C-alpha positions as CSV (number, residue, x, y, z in Angstrom):
1,M,13.7,12.8,25.4
2,E,12.8,15.5,23.0
3,K,9.4,17.0,22.9
4,T,7.8,17.5,19.4
5,N,4.6,18.9,18.1
6,N,4.3,17.0,14.8
7,R,0.7,16.1,15.6
8,S,-2.2,17.9,17.2
9,R,-1.5,15.9,20.3
10,G,1.8,16.3,22.1
11,S,4.5,13.7,21.4
12,Y,7.5,12.5,23.2
13,R,10.2,10.7,21.2
14,T,12.9,8.2,22.2
15,T,15.9,8.1,19.8
16,G,13.8,10.0,17.2
17,V,10.8,7.5,17.1
18,P,7.5,8.2,18.9
19,V,6.4,5.6,21.4
20,S,3.1,5.5,19.6
21,S,4.8,4.4,16.4
22,L,6.8,1.7,18.3
23,L,3.6,0.3,19.9
24,T,1.8,0.3,16.6
25,F,4.6,-1.5,14.8
26,F,4.8,-4.0,17.7
27,A,1.0,-4.6,17.4
28,H,1.4,-5.2,13.6
29,L,4.1,-7.7,14.2
30,L,1.9,-9.5,16.8
31,F,-0.9,-9.5,14.2
32,I,1.4,-11.4,11.8
33,A,2.7,-13.8,14.5
34,I,-0.8,-14.7,15.8
35,T,-2.1,-15.2,12.3
36,T,0.8,-17.5,11.5
37,L,0.4,-19.5,14.7
38,L,-3.3,-19.9,14.2
39,L,-3.0,-21.0,10.6
40,V,-0.3,-23.6,11.5
41,W,-2.6,-24.9,14.3
42,L,-5.7,-25.1,12.2
43,L,-4.2,-26.3,8.9
44,H,-1.4,-28.6,10.2
45,F,-2.7,-29.9,13.5
46,K,-6.5,-29.6,13.1
47,E,-7.1,-30.8,9.5
48,G,-8.0,-27.6,7.8
49,L,-11.0,-25.4,7.1
50,S,-14.2,-26.1,5.2
51,F,-17.9,-25.3,5.3
52,T,-18.9,-28.3,3.3
53,S,-16.6,-31.2,4.4
54,T,-18.1,-34.2,6.1
55,N,-15.3,-33.8,8.6
56,K,-17.0,-31.6,11.1
57,I,-13.7,-30.6,12.7
58,K,-13.0,-28.5,9.6
59,L,-16.3,-26.7,10.0
60,F,-15.5,-26.0,13.7
61,N,-12.1,-24.7,12.7
62,L,-13.7,-21.8,10.9
63,H,-14.9,-20.5,14.2
64,P,-11.5,-19.7,15.7
65,F,-10.2,-18.6,12.3
66,F,-12.9,-15.9,11.8
67,M,-13.2,-14.9,15.5
68,V,-9.4,-14.6,16.2
69,I,-8.2,-13.2,12.9
70,G,-11.3,-11.6,11.5
71,F,-12.8,-10.3,14.8
72,V,-10.1,-9.7,17.4
73,L,-7.1,-8.8,15.2
74,V,-9.0,-6.8,12.6
75,S,-11.0,-4.9,15.2
76,G,-7.7,-4.1,17.0
77,E,-6.3,-2.7,13.8
78,A,-9.5,-0.7,13.3
79,I,-9.2,0.8,16.8
80,M,-5.6,1.8,16.1
81,A,-6.3,3.1,12.5
82,F,-8.2,6.1,13.7
83,T,-5.2,7.5,15.6
84,T,-2.2,6.1,13.8
85,I,-2.8,6.1,10.0
86,P,-0.8,9.1,8.6
87,A,-3.7,10.6,6.7
88,R,-6.5,13.1,7.0
89,R,-9.1,12.7,9.7
90,R,-11.8,11.7,7.2
91,T,-9.6,9.1,5.6
92,R,-8.8,7.6,9.0
93,K,-12.5,7.5,9.8
94,Y,-13.2,5.6,6.6
95,F,-10.5,3.1,7.5
96,H,-11.8,2.8,11.0
97,V,-15.4,2.2,9.9
98,F,-14.5,-0.2,7.1
99,L,-12.2,-2.4,9.2
100,H,-14.9,-2.6,11.9
101,F,-17.4,-3.6,9.2
102,I,-15.1,-6.4,8.2
103,A,-14.7,-7.5,11.8
104,L,-18.4,-7.5,12.3
105,G,-18.9,-9.6,9.2
106,C,-16.3,-12.1,10.4
107,C,-18.2,-12.3,13.7
108,I,-21.3,-13.3,11.9
109,V,-19.5,-16.0,9.8
110,G,-17.7,-17.3,12.9
111,L,-20.9,-17.6,14.9
112,F,-22.6,-19.3,12.0
113,A,-19.8,-21.9,11.7
114,V,-19.9,-22.8,15.4
115,F,-23.7,-23.0,15.6
116,K,-23.8,-25.1,12.5
117,F,-21.1,-27.4,14.0
118,Q,-23.2,-27.7,17.2
119,H,-26.3,-28.5,15.2
120,D,-24.7,-31.0,12.9
121,T,-23.0,-32.8,15.8
122,A,-26.1,-32.7,18.1
123,K,-24.4,-30.6,20.8
124,V,-26.2,-28.2,23.1
125,D,-25.5,-24.5,22.5
126,L,-24.3,-21.8,24.9
127,L,-23.3,-24.0,27.9
128,T,-19.9,-22.6,28.7
129,L,-18.5,-19.4,30.1
130,H,-16.7,-18.9,26.8
131,S,-20.0,-19.0,24.8
132,W,-21.6,-16.6,27.3
133,I,-18.8,-14.1,27.1
134,G,-18.6,-14.5,23.3
135,I,-22.3,-13.9,22.6
136,S,-22.3,-10.9,25.0
137,T,-19.2,-9.5,23.3
138,V,-20.6,-9.9,19.7
139,S,-23.9,-8.4,20.7
140,L,-22.3,-5.3,22.3
141,Y,-19.9,-5.0,19.4
142,A,-22.8,-4.9,16.9
143,L,-24.7,-2.4,19.0
144,L,-21.7,-0.2,19.3
145,Y,-21.0,-0.3,15.5
146,F,-24.5,0.7,14.5
147,V,-25.0,3.4,17.1
148,S,-21.5,4.8,16.4
149,F,-22.2,4.8,12.6
150,L,-25.3,6.9,13.2
151,V,-23.6,9.3,15.6
152,F,-20.1,9.7,14.1
153,F,-20.5,8.8,10.4
154,F,-24.0,9.6,9.4
155,P,-23.9,13.1,7.8
156,G,-27.0,14.4,9.7
157,A,-25.5,13.8,13.2
158,Q,-24.9,17.0,15.2
159,N,-21.4,18.0,16.1
160,W,-22.1,18.8,19.7
161,R,-23.5,15.3,20.2
162,R,-20.4,13.7,18.6
163,A,-18.1,15.7,20.9
164,R,-20.1,14.8,23.9
165,L,-20.2,11.1,23.1
166,A,-16.7,10.6,21.8
167,P,-15.0,9.8,25.1
168,W,-17.7,7.2,25.9
169,H,-17.3,5.8,22.4
170,V,-13.6,5.2,23.1
171,L,-14.2,3.7,26.5
172,Y,-17.0,1.5,25.3
173,G,-15.0,0.3,22.3
174,I,-11.9,-0.6,24.3
175,T,-14.1,-2.4,26.9
176,V,-15.7,-4.5,24.2
177,F,-12.3,-5.1,22.6
178,F,-10.9,-6.5,25.8
179,M,-14.1,-8.6,26.2
180,A,-13.2,-10.1,22.9
181,I,-9.7,-10.9,24.1
182,V,-11.1,-12.6,27.2
183,S,-13.6,-14.5,25.1
184,T,-10.8,-15.7,22.8
185,E,-8.6,-16.7,25.8
186,T,-11.3,-18.7,27.4
187,G,-12.0,-20.4,24.0
188,L,-8.4,-21.4,23.7
189,I,-8.4,-22.8,27.2
190,E,-11.7,-24.7,26.5
191,K,-10.2,-26.2,23.4
192,F,-7.0,-27.1,25.1
193,M,-8.9,-29.0,27.8
194,A,-11.4,-30.6,25.4
195,I,-8.7,-32.3,23.3
196,G,-6.7,-33.3,26.4
197,L,-3.4,-31.6,25.5
198,Q,-0.5,-31.8,27.9
199,K,3.0,-31.3,26.4
200,G,3.8,-31.1,22.7
201,K,4.0,-28.8,19.7
202,E,0.2,-28.2,19.5
203,A,0.0,-27.3,23.2
204,L,2.8,-24.8,22.7
205,I,1.1,-23.2,19.7
206,I,-2.1,-22.7,21.6
207,N,-0.4,-21.3,24.6
208,F,1.8,-18.9,22.6
209,T,-1.3,-17.8,20.6
210,G,-3.0,-16.9,23.8
211,L,0.0,-15.1,25.1
212,L,0.5,-13.1,22.0
213,L,-3.2,-12.2,21.9
214,L,-2.9,-10.8,25.4
215,L,0.1,-8.7,24.3
216,F,-1.8,-7.5,21.2
217,G,-4.7,-6.4,23.4
218,I,-2.3,-4.5,25.7
219,S,-0.6,-2.9,22.7
220,V,-3.8,-1.7,21.2
221,G,-5.0,-0.4,24.6
222,L,-1.8,1.6,25.1
223,V,-1.9,3.1,21.6
224,V,-5.3,4.5,22.3
225,L,-5.4,5.2,26.0
226,L,-1.9,6.4,27.1
227,P,-1.9,10.0,28.3
228,V,-0.6,12.6,25.9
229,S,2.7,12.9,27.9
230,Y,3.7,9.3,26.9
231,Y,3.6,9.9,23.2
């Protein structure tokens, strides 16, 4: 392996390609694969997506759509954007903040869809472990976004405070991101059991979606948290 110094952080290359670039590329591929599987599941097996249809399954389908693609995948891309986009630090920060803003908006829409579904079908809210983890995750994510915006993006924030809080910001962010992964996995399990799946194409799609989500989470975590000597 050849050591290079093309970034401010040290970098180790294998066959000329940094490990960080390979992990980022792999995470992008997983983004595409998960999105494809989820759309096939929701559009082909679960009748589609709609806020206004009398078929309430279409309303519920908006929940996994916005929470998986809009929340988990986009927030994962936002986390990686700050360290992997080949641009100036300020540009990377803008991408980081903007993608997290999109993810937060998708959280709100996804929660609205599931609560509306529960209300329209006379079901009781917040009974399952999935719902408890999910609400906790979204609440912590929103709190992190607004606090981080004030500390790291607001022009009046003090530099010494930013430097002191930066490691905690990374740790808190990765923790909440993996909480989102856990919430999504429990949601897939809950749906799998609720519709009584055993063998078949739909069961395979749900299982592979869950597996790829786990790999996506691991990839994002490695991109951000690996020691310098691994890059």
